[in-house]
N, C-alpha and C positions, 0 to 999 in steps of 0.2 A: 283539667286532666292532662298529665304529661304524656305525650306520644313517644313512641320508640325512637323517632328521629331526634327528639329533643333531649333524650337522656345524655348525661355527661358521665362517661364511664371512667372512674378514677380508681380502679381496682386492678391495675395491670400487674401487681405483685402476685395476685391470685392466679390469673391466667390472662393470656392475650389472644386477640383474634388471629385466625389463620391468615398469613400474608398471601396476597394474591400471587406474588411471584413464587412463593413456596408451593401453592396449589398448582400453578401452571407447570412447575418443574416436576412435581410428583404425578401429575395427572396421567401421562402416558403409561406409567408403571402401575397405575391402579386399573388400567383398562386393557388396551391391546397388548402391552408388553409386560405381561403378568408372570413370567416364568420364574421358577425357583433359582436363585443364584448358585445353588449347589448342583443343579442339573448339568449333565455333560453335553447336551445337545447345543445347537447354535443359539437358540433362544435363551438357554440357561447361561451360556458364556456371555451373551450380550448383557444379561442382568448382572452377572458377576463384574463385568467391566464397569457398569454404571455404579455398582456398590463401591468398588475401589476408587473410582473417580471422586465420589462424594467423600470417601474417607480421606483422600488426599486434600480435597478442598478444606475440610474441617481441620485437618492437621496443620495446614498452612496458617490458618487463622489462630491456632493455639501455639504455634512454634514448636511442634513436636513431630515425630516420625509417624507416618500413617499406621505402621504396625503397632503403635502404642495406644491406639484407640479401640475401645470395645463398645459396640452399640448395645444398648439396653432398652427396656420398656419405659424408662423415665428416670427422673432424679432419685426416686426412692430406691429403685433397684440399683442404680449406680452407687448410691451411698452404702447400701447393704453389701454390695460386691466388694467395695473398697475396704470397709471396716472388717467384715467377716473374712473376706478373702485374704487380706494381708495378714491379719492376726493368725489365721489358721494355715497360712502358706508354708510355715516352717514349724517344727516342734520347738516349743519354748520352755525353759525351766520356769518353775513357779514364780521366782522373783521377777521375771521379765514379763509376766502376764499382767501388765498394767496398761490401761487405756487413758489417755489424757485428752480431755475435751474442754471447750468453753462451757459455761453454765447455761447457755441458751442455744444449743445446737438444734437443728431440725429434728422432729420426731423420728425420722428415718435413721439418723445417726444415733440418737438416744436408744431407739429400739434395738438396733444392731448391737450396741454395746451391752444392753441389758441381756440379750440372748447369750453373748459370750460370757458374761458374768454368771448367769444361771446354769449354763450347760458345759462351760469349758474352764471354769475356775479363774476367770479374769477379774481384775479389780478396776473400778472406774474412779477416776479423780477429776474434779472440775476446777478449772483455773479461776483465779481471782480476776475481777474486772472492776473498772472504776464506774462512777455514776453515769457515764456516757456510753458504757458498754465496751470500752477498749480493754483488751487483755493486758494484765500486769505482766510485762516481759521478764521482770525479775523472778516472779513466781513461776513463770514458764521455764526459765533456765534452771531453777532449783529442782523442779519436778523432772525435767528431762535429764538431769545429771545422774539419775538412777536408771537402771535398765527399764525399758518400756517397749511395748510392741508397736505402738502407734500413737500419733497425736492427730486430732481432727479439729479443724477450725472452719467456721463459716466465714466466707470472704465478705459478703454484704448481707447484713441481717434482714430477713424478710419482714420482721415486725417493727424494729426500731431504726433500720436503715444504716446503722453504723458500719463503716468499712474498716476492716482490720489491717494493720501494717504487715501484710503477708510477706514482704521482702525480709523484714527483720525477724518475723516468726520463723520463716524458712531457714534463715541463717543460723538461728539458735538450734533448730532441730537438726540441721546438717552437722553442726559442731558436736552434737552429742550422739550422732549416728541413729537418730530416731526417724522413722518414716513419717512424713507429714501428708495427710489427706486434706484437701481443700474442697469444701462444698461451695461451688461457684454458681449454683442454680439461679440465684437471684441477681448476681452481679454480672454474669456472662452477657455479652452484648453491650453492656454499659461501660464496663471497665476493660481496659486493654490487658490481656493475659498472655504472657510468654512463659510457658511452663519450663522450657529449657533454661531460660535465664533465672527463673525462680528456684529451680532445683528441687521442686516438690516431687513426692512419690506418686501422687494420684490427685485427680480433680474430677468432680462430677458436674454434669450439665443436664438440663431438661429442655426438651423442644417446645413445650407449650408456654414457657416463659419468654420465648423468642419469636413467636409467631409461626412455629412449625407444626402446631397441632399437638394433641395429646397422644400418649402411647409410644413416645420415642425419647431416648436420652442417650448419653454417652459417658463413658469413664475413660479418662486418660490414665494409663498405668505405665510408669517409667519402665523401660526395658531393663530386665534383670531383677525386678522386684517379684519375689515369689508370690503366687496367688493360688488359693484353693477356689475352684469355681463353685457357685451356688447351684447352678443348673448342670446336671450331668446327663450324659447319654447322647450328646451331639458334638460334632467336630467343628461346628461353626465358630467364628471369631477365634480361630487358632486354638480351639479347645478350651477357651476361657469362659464361653457363654453359649451353652447349647440352645438350639432352637433356630428355625428358619428365620433369617434376617428380615426385618420389616423394611424392605427396600424403599417403598414410597416415602416412609417416614424418615429414613436415613437421608434421602435426597432432599427432602424438605428441611431437615435440620441443618445440613451443610449450607444450603442456600440462605436460610433465615439467619444463621449466625453471621455469614459473610455480609449480608445486608445490614444487620443490626450494628455490627462494628463500624461499617462505613458511615452509617447515619450518626452514630454516637460521636465519631471523630469530627463530623461536620457540625452537628447541632447540640452536642452534649453540654457545652457551656451555656447556650441559650436556654436549654431546659433547666439547668441548674439555677440560672438567674430567675427564671419564672417560679421555680420551686421556692427560692428564697423570698420572692415577693409574696407568694402565697403564705409562707410561714409568718412573715411580718404582718400581713393583713389579718390572719387568724389570731395571732397573739395580741394585736392591738384591739381587735373587735370583740374578743372573748376574755373578759377579766378573769385572771386566775389560771388561764390555760397554760400548759407547759409542754414544750417540745420534748419528745423522748429521743434518745440516741444522741450522737455527737453532732453539733451544729455545723461543723466544717467537714469532718471525715465521714461523709455519708453518701449513699447512692444519689446520683443527680436527679432522679425522678421521684424521690421518696420523701414524704413528710408524715410524721405521726405525732399525736398529741394525747395528753390527758386533759379531760374537762371536768374538774372537780364540781360536785353538785349535780352531776348527770349520771346516766348509765349509758355505756357505749352503744348498746343495742338500741336504746331509745333514740339516741342521736342518729344512728343509721336509718331508722324508720323515718324520722323527720327529714333527713336529707333525701331519702328516696322519694318522699312525697314532693320534694322540690326538684326532682329529676337528676340528683347527683348520687351516683353509685360508688360506694367505698366499702370498707370493712373495719371490723374491730380488732383485727390481727391476722394470724396465720389461718389460711383456708383449711389447713389440715387439722385445726383445733375448732373449726366451726361447729356450733351446736353444743359445745361444752360450756358449763357455767363457772368453771374454775378459772381463777385469774391467770394471766400469762406468766409462765416461768421466766421468760425473758425479762419482763418488767420487775418481777420479784427479785431477780438477780441484781437489778440496778438499785435495789433498796426502796422501791415503790411499795407502799402499803397495799394489802389485799383489796381494800375498799377502793383506793385510787386506781389500781390496775383495772378495775371493772369499768373505768370511764374512758378507756383507750379507743382511739379511732385512727385509722391509717388511710392515707391517700397516696396513690401511685399513678403518675402521669405516663402518657406515651410520648413518642418523639414529636408528634404533631401538635402538642399543647400550645395554645396561644394566649395572649394577654386577655382578650375578652372572656375566654373560658376560665382563666384564673380569677378574674374579677367576679364572674358569676359564682364560682365555687366559694370564694371568700364570703360573699353575701349570703349564700345558702348556709354555710357553716355558722356564721354569726346568728342568723335567724333561728336555725335549728337548735343551737345550744341554748339560746335565750328561751325558746319555747319549752325545752325539756326542763330547764331550771325552774321555769314558771310552774311546771306541773309537779315540782318536788323531786326531780331527778328521774322520774319514771314516765 
């Protein structure tokens, strides 16, 4: 029987534990210093000062102005605010009501685009990608040569781990005058991001992927980009997002992002090397296994596989019995029996897509844990194959 202390949690793409430093930073604002940042009295002004200090801290980490940050309830709201807000921020002629995205964006981006298509006459176009999930830049340039409201690209993919060449994508978008939104929810903290240098219009973050807890996120919105708010009736966030700010979460987000970036700078190469050792061990120990996503341009903590002759959910159960916790793909798709759209976009068959399993490390992963994980995967895959894939 595996005890809780013996569990090896390798599902950090789904969520991360709350950092102790983030908890300590937010604790006073959950307890004694609970005032509303919009209140005019002394306690309210103190809360406002703390809110703006956290905004400044996060802005320094992203390379933007503090006033270009909007705090949200998480990545889903940030994506929706960017897509709907920018698209509806100005009146557009029918020919310009085009939305350009990759074929495997997060459901929040897909859902926001679907809303605009159903209710505001927009048209959605999906970019071509190669078998590793990298966007076809020639296809991007062709599509952006025509009027478009927005292009949205996920920086580091939550299911397959591929990192897009955002610098080149951004340059193409700027050359054609099209606003580029980047979903950096999975990549933030692991990849250095300088939004000023990139020249992008918007970027989404989520706190619970960084150790800041659930219920907090942020949207970078470049100064001068018109935006229609999703939430009306409040003056908060300079009128761009109504509702009392979640001050403890904001403080935790700023602290967690700062810590995550510092750790990745110091330990990112070590984590990537351990990830590569894990990939080699799994591919060598599981005949027929295939890595999904790009082998080199990928998140440093991410490994994902197809295991033909199995079913991903069965492998997950066999791994959990061995004390290894992982997932079969996006947590937002959990419970669905349909194959992953991301994998189908790569040309994977529907049957093989059902065999996917994803592993995501934290910054403290070490070699003994990697060795244990490899053994568990090899045993679990062999067990499920021996049972006929189920």
